[in-house]
N, C-alpha and C positions, 0 to 999 in steps of 0.2 A: 594495226596490232603489232606488238613487239615480237622479237624473234622467238621468244619463249611461248608464243601463243599456240604453237603446234608442238607435238611431242618430239623431243630430240631424238634423232636417229642414232641407233647403235651401230658401231662398225661391224658387228657380227651379223651373220646371216640368221634367218629364221630358225627357231629351235628345231632340231632334228630328233628323230626317234632314237632313243638310247636305252641301255640297260640300267634299271634302277640300282641293281646290285653292284654293277661295275662302277657306277658313279659313286656310290657310298663307300666302296672299297678304297677310294682315293683318300679317305680320311684316316686310313690305317697308320701312316707315318706319324700323325699327330697323336693318335690314341695309343700307339705302341708303348711309349714310356710309362703310361699309367694303366696298361692292360691288366695287371694283376688285380688292382682294386676294382676296375670296371667289370671284369669277368667274375671276380669274387662277389661283387654286388649282385650280378645276374644269378650266380649260383645260390646266394642267400635268398633271393626273391623266388627262385624255383622251389626251394625248400619251404618258404613261407606259403606259397600257393598250394604246395602239397598238403599243408596242414588243413586247408579247406576241404581236401578230399578225404582226410582222416575222419572228419566229423560225421559224414554219412555212415561210415563203418561203425562208429560208436553208437549212432542212432539205431542201426540194425541190431546190434547186440542188446541195446536197451529194450527195444520193442519185442524182439523174440525171446529175451531173457527176463529181466526183472519186471517189465510191464506185464508180460503174459503170465508170469508166475505170481504177480502181486507182491513182489519183493521191494518194499519201499526203500530199504537201505541201498539196494542195488541201483535204484533210480537216482538217489543222491550221489552215489559214487560215479555213476555215468555223467551226471551234471557237473561234478567236480572235474572229471576228465575233459569234458567239453570246454569248461572255463580255462583250464591249463592250455589246451590246444589253441583256443582263441587268443589268449595273452601271448603265447609263443609266436603265433602268426603276426600279431601286431608288433612285437619286439623285433622280429626279423625284418619286417618291412621298414621299420625305423632305422635299423642297422644298414639296410640297403641304401637308404637316402644319405646316411652319414658317410658311407664308403665312397659314393660317387660325387658328392658336392664339391669338395676341394679339387680332386684331379680333373674334373670336367671344366671347372672354372679356369684351371691352368691350360687345358686344351684350347679353350676359347681365347685366352690371352695370347697363347703361342701363335694361333692362327691369325689373330688380329695384328700381332707384331710382324708376322711374316708378310702379310699383304701391305702393311705400312712401309716396311723396309723395301719391298719390291717396287711400290709406287714411287719411292724416292729415287730408285735407281733407273726407272724407265725414262726414256728420252722425252724431251719437250713435245715432240711430234705426237707421242701417245696421248699426252694430256690435252693437246689441242683437239684431238679427235673425240675423246670420251667425255660425255656429259658428267659434271661433277656429282650430280645426284645419283647417277648409276653407281659410281665408285663408293659414295657414302652408304648407299643401301647395301652394297656387298660387304662392306667392312663393319656394318652395325647390325641391321635387321637380319641379314642372311646368317650371320654368325650366331646371333641369339637363337634363331630357329634351329641351327645345327646343334647348339648346346642342349636345347630342349629335346631334340631327337635322341641324342646320345644319353641324356640323363633319364628320359622317360620312354620314348618310342622304342629305342633299340632294346632296352631292358625288358619291356613288357611284350615286345614281339617275341623275344626268346622265352619269357615266362609263360605267356599265353599259349604259344605253340607247344611247349613242354606240358603245360596243364591239360591242353586238349588231348594230346597223345596219351598221357597217363590216365586221364579221366575216361576216355573211351575204352582204354584197356580194362579199367575197373568195371565199367558198364558191361562189357562183354563177358567178363569173368562172373559177374553176378547173375546175368541171364542173357545168353547170347542172342536169343530171338528178339528181345526188347532192344538190346544193344544195336542189332542190325537196323532196326527201324530208325534209330537216331544217326546211324552212319550214312544212310542213304542220301541225305541232302548235301553231303560233303562235296561230291563231284560237281553238281550244278553250281554250288557256291564258289568252288575254285575257278570254274570257267567264267562265271560272272565277274569275279574279282580281277581276273586277267584282263577282261574287256574294260572294266572300270579303270584299271591302272593305265592302260594305253591312252584313254581319253583324258583322264584327270591330269596326267603329267603335262600335256600340252597346255591345258587351261591354267595349271599352277605356274608354269613358266611365264605365260602371258601376264598373269597377275603380278608376279614379282618384277618383271620388266616395267610394267606400267607404274608400279610403286616407285621405281627408280626415276622414271620420267616425272612423276608428280613431285618427288623430292627435289629434282632439278629446278622445276618451276618455282617451288616455294623458296628455295635458296636464292635464285636469281631475283625474285620479288623482294626479298628482305635486303639483299646486298644493294639492289638498285632502287631502293625506296625513294631516294631523293629524285631520281629521274622520273619515276612513276608519278610522284606527287607534283613535280615541277611541270610536267607536260599533261597532267590530268588524265593519265592513262590507267587509273585504278579500275575503271569499268572493263576495259579490254583485257587487263590482266585477270580480273575476276572471271571473265568469260572463258579465258584460256584455262584457268584453274578448274572451273566447273566442267569444261569439256573433258579434261583428263580425268577429273574425279568421277565423272559419269561413266567413262569407259572402264575405270577400275571397278566401280560399283557393279556394272553389268557383268564384268568378268567374275567378280566375287559371287554374284547371284547365280551365274552359270555353275561355279564350283559348288554352291549350296544345293543346286538342283541335282547335280551328279551325286553328291553325298547323300541327299535325302533318298535318292533312288536306291543306292547300294544299301543304305540302312534299312529301307523298307524290305528289301529282299533278305538281308541278313537276319532281320528280326522275325519276318513272317514265316520263312521256311522252317527254321528250328521250332517255332511255336506250333506250327501245323503238325510236324512229326512228333513233337513232345506230347501234344494232346492225343495223338494216335497211340503212342507208347503207353500213356496213362490208361486209356480205355482198355487196351489189350492186357495191361498188367492187372487191372482190377478184375477183368474176366478170369485171368489165371488164378488170382487169389480166391475168387468165388468158387473155382473148380478145384481148389486145394492143390493146384500145380505150382504155386508160389507162396512163400510166407509173407505175411504183412510187413515184417521187418525188412525183408529183401526189397519189397516194393518201395517202402519208405526210403531205404538207403539208395535205391536206384533213382528215384525221383529227386532226392536231395543232391545226389551226385550230378544229375542232369541240370539242376538249378545252379549248382556251383559252376558248371561249364557255360552257363548262359552269358555271363559277362565276358569271359575270354573270347567266345564266338562273336558276340555282338560288337565288341571293341575292335574286331579285325578291320572293319570298314574305316574307322577313325585312324587306326595305326597304318593302314595302307595309304590313306591320304597324307598322313604325316611323313611316311617314308618317301612318297613322291615329292612333297614339298622340300624335304631335306635333300633329296637327290638333285632337285632343281637348284636349291641354294648352293650345293656343292659344285654343280656345273658352273654357276655364275661366279662363284669364288675363284675357281681354277681358270676361268676364262681370263681373268686378270693375271693370276699367278703364272699361267702358261705363256703369257706374252714375253717373248725373249728380250732380254736386255741386249742392245747391240754390242757385239763383242769388240774388245780392243783391237785396233789394227794389228796385223800379223807381226810387225816389228816390235810393237809394245808388248804383245803377248809373248813373243820369243824372249825378249829381255827379262820379262817377269819370271819366265821359266828357267832363266839362267843360260839360254842358248844364244843370246845376242849381246853385242857390246853395250856397255853402260854409257849412255850419252852424257856429255858434260858441257853445260853452257859456258863454263869457265874456259874450256879448251877450244871453244868455237872462235870463229873469226871475230876479232875485237870490233865493237861498234856496229854489229850487223843489224840489231833491232828486230823489227817484224817484217817478214816477207810473205807475200801472197804470190805464189807462182802458178800461173795458168789454172786458177781455181774455177771449177765448174760446180755448181750446186743446183739440184732440183729437189723440191720437196717430195717426200715419199708418196704422198697421195695425189700428186699432180698428174693430170692426164698425160699419157705417154707422148702425145704429139704436140704438147705445149712447149714453148721455149724455156730453157732453164732460167732460174732467177738470177744466177750469176753465170756468165758465159765467158770462160777463158780470162778471168780477171787477174791482172798482175799489178802489184803495188809494193813499194818499199818504204817503211817508216824507220828512219835512222835512230840509233840509240840516243835517248835523251830528247828526241824530237816530239813535238805535238803536231799531229796531222788531223786536219778537219775534213770530214766527209760531207760533201754537199751534193744534192741531187733532187730531182722531182720525186713526188710520191710514187712508190713502186719501182724506184731505180735499183733497190737492193741494199740500201745503207744498213738498215737494222739487221738484215740477214747476214751481211758481211761481219758485223760486230758479233753476232751469235756464233759464228764459226770459230772465232778466236778462243773463247773458253770451252769450245767443243760442246755447246748446247745442241748443235747439229754437227753431223760429220760431212766433210766435203765429198762430193760425188767423184771428183777426180782433181788432180793437181795436188799441191801441198802448201802447208803453212809452216814457217819456221820462226822460232823465238831465239834470237841471238845465235842463229845458225843451227839450232836443234829442231829437227822435224817434230812437230807435235804428235805425229803418228807413232813416234818411238817413245812417247811419254804416256803414262796412264792419265785418265781424266783427272784424277785427284792431284797429280803432279802439275798438270796444266793449270788447274784452277787455283793451286797454291801460288802460282806466278802471276795470274791475271785477276784483277779486281774489276767489278762491273757495277755501273749505276744505270739502271734502265729508265726510260722516259716515264713509264708508269711506276711510281714509287710504292712498292708493296711493303707494308709493315705488318707485324704480327701482334697477336694479343699478348703483349709483354710490356715491360717497362721501356722507357726511352733508352736507358743505358743498355739493356739487353738487346734491343734492336740494333743499336750502333755496333755493339761488340760482336755481332754476328760476322762482321768483316775481319775481326782479329780477336779471337777469344782470349788470347793471353796479353792483350794490351793493358797497360797500366793506366792510372788516373791521368797522368800527364798526357799520354797519347790520346786518350779519350777527349780531354779538354782541347787538345790541338785540333782534332778532327772536327769538333763542334765549332771551333773558331774559324777554321777554313771554310766550313759550309755556312757560316753566319747563323748557326742554330743556337749558339750559346746564350744569346739574349732571351729568346722566347722560352728556352728550356728552363732557365733560372726562374722565369715568371710562372711556370707551371706549379700547380698546388704542391706537388712533392718532388719537384725538380727532376733529376735523372730517374727517380723511382716511380714517376707517374706512369700509370698504365694507359697505353694509347688506345685500347679497345680493338675490336676486330677490324683488320686492315688499316688501322690507324685513322679511322674516319672521324675520331674526335678532334683531329687536327685539320688545319686547312691544307689545301693542295700544295702551297708553297712550303709549309712547314714539313710536310711529309717528304717533299722532294729534297729539302736540305738535310733531313736525317738520312735519307738514302745516299746522298752524296757523302755525308760523314762516314757512313758504313763502308763506302768504297775506298776512302782515302786513309782510314785509320791504320791499316796494316802497312802503310808506306809501300805499296805494291811496286814490283819491278815493271809491270805493264798495266796500264789503266785504260779501261774502255768506258766511255761516257756517251750515253744515247740521249742527246738533247737535254742535258742535265739541269738547265735553267729555265725551261719553258714555262714553269708555273710561277716564276718570280716577277715581282714588280721591277721596274727599271732601276730604282735606286738600290734595292737589295741585290739585284743582278750585278751591278757595278762593284759592290763590295765583295761579293762572292768571287767574281772574276779576279779582283786584285789579290785575294787570298789564295785562289787556285794557282796563280802564276808561281807562287812559292813552291807548291807541290809539284807542278809540272816540270820544274827545272830538273828534278831528280828522278824522273820517270819517263818511260816511253808511252805515249798516249795516242789513242784514236778517239776522236770526238765527232759525233754526228751533230751538225750545226744547221739550224734553219734561220738563224738571225745573224745579221752582220756583227753584232756585238760579241756573239759566241765565237765567230770566226777569228776575231782579234786575238783570242787565246792561242791560236795555232801559229806554228812557224811556216807551215805550208798548207795548201788546200788541194784535195783531190775531188774532181767532179765525176760523179757516176752517172752514166746514161745507159739505160736498158741493160744493166748487169755488167757493164764494162767501165773501166776508167778511161774517160775521154779526154781529160786534161789534168795536169798537175802543175802547181806553181804557187807563188805567194798570192795573197788576197789582191794586192794592187795589180800584179801581172795578169791575173785572170779577169779582173774588171776591165782592163784595157784591151785584152786580146780575145776574150771568149764571150760571144753574144749570149749563149745559154746561161752561163754563170752570171753575167750582168743582169739578165732578165730575172733570175731567181733572187738575186740580192737586192736589186732596186725595187722589185715588187714588194719585198718584205719591208724595206725602208719606207716606201710610200704608204703601206698599210699602217705602220707605226706612227707616221706623221699625221695620217688622217685621224688616228685615235688620239692625237694631241700629245704624243710622246716623242721627245727628241732622241736621236741615237745616242747611246752612251759614249763615254770618252773613248777616243780612238776609233770610233765606228763611223766616221764621215765617209761618204761615198761620192764618187764622181757623178756628175749628172748623167742620166741615161742618154745615150746617143740615139740618132734616128734609126740606126740599124738594129737597135734592141727592140 
């Protein structure tokens, strides 16, 4: 079964008990700019609900007055008043909806923009830990739930609470003995609602987390559909989906059981006491202790209060789900972006010297000085990925990094554009410590082409221009020529305007890799980082790309991860990494002659290519392996 067969684990701990009110108050910074219209809408809704309480008073007047006196004209006047009150109520509720629609759509958009910007700023290590489906569900489903709560739940929580308070006041004024009968169930209802809130919040959190897990599985299945079909794993993926879907179903059923229980209590208790009040009221009317109009008004007022009371269970559930959605949203937003190193922060605040690469030692290139790096989530007793690594790449030089799997090559490249921060030691670019530069400044100097060529749902031209947004057509054409992508791009249905689809999967692996390489070289970067950039190319295309790349590498300082002898030929020198350290540096020929580990890595690659019927590309001949290898 695939990795997605089990629910992805969240980095957070199990949900803990928290205050619903405190959680929802965290939404205030987003609501504050539109608070006038939101609270105005709530006030309008309270007035609209109060219209419903006016109707019983009109009925009382009609029954005790025109009906009792046989005044037909008075009955018609009473009917007209009821019609006006009803139309006014409908108009006010429509006005409430109009007042909140636009501002709350803005609140949702602002919150979605905030989480998107924050996700862009969070380090790669955060995205390595978090399942994509969990992030998607927080940025979409949770925010939709919050908008629904602000537009409906919050308003009617205020409106219904105000209606209940005003309504019970009206009941007590009309007849305090009957009013007390209906007030009696309030205390047990409050206690039961508190117990319900404590249990429902945990179940609501579990359901929303499980929805995030399910989203992750669906997303992985869609993106990995070629692997699933290629290996015939559709049944195992279906089982994984059914398992997570079943867990979510069970949780939702648990929620439904809790809701049905609280609805039963909320509906049954008021009905029981309402019936008692009706019997007592009829007895008082029979004894002439109460007028018929007063009883009609009392019962009509009680009926108006039914929906506000009955809806409290639904509103409490919605409040709990909204509080859970708020917690989940802020779990992401509360994740701190790693601060800039002290020297960069001091310079940004105007307290430090302004670094200048132009004033640095000429020809210093890239230096790694005693660099130690350990991944943040690595066990404390595990060895660091890079352990005291020192390396110098001279200005204008291309240095190839070679090493066995797990030796730290890709990690070393990720440190240069500061996708990760060094644990200790330092890295300099032409003599300037990268710790004194902001991440934006570092990334403006360093261009990267990763081994996995990620493209976006945009046109070919837009994907390449991500490497230099201000590049002109000539620079775009040059980048495509260097990467040998110009030929297949011209053959696409709409050329540069052709949409490549999600992750560029409408293109072959080699085509995606060439576009990623074009993206890296289009800006004529001062420093270039290439992580095995030609791994997906056939031997003939590889040779053409290498020939074109040599022109680019002449004017830049480059680090290239190489697994094939042909790629090594691009480099002036080669550094061999062993267990997070540089164990040897020299030319390709020198290391072949003098280093058994390097010779084993390179000759093994050569023999694999020859076994596949591929001759080494030009300049890639190797000496025969010695007995010592």
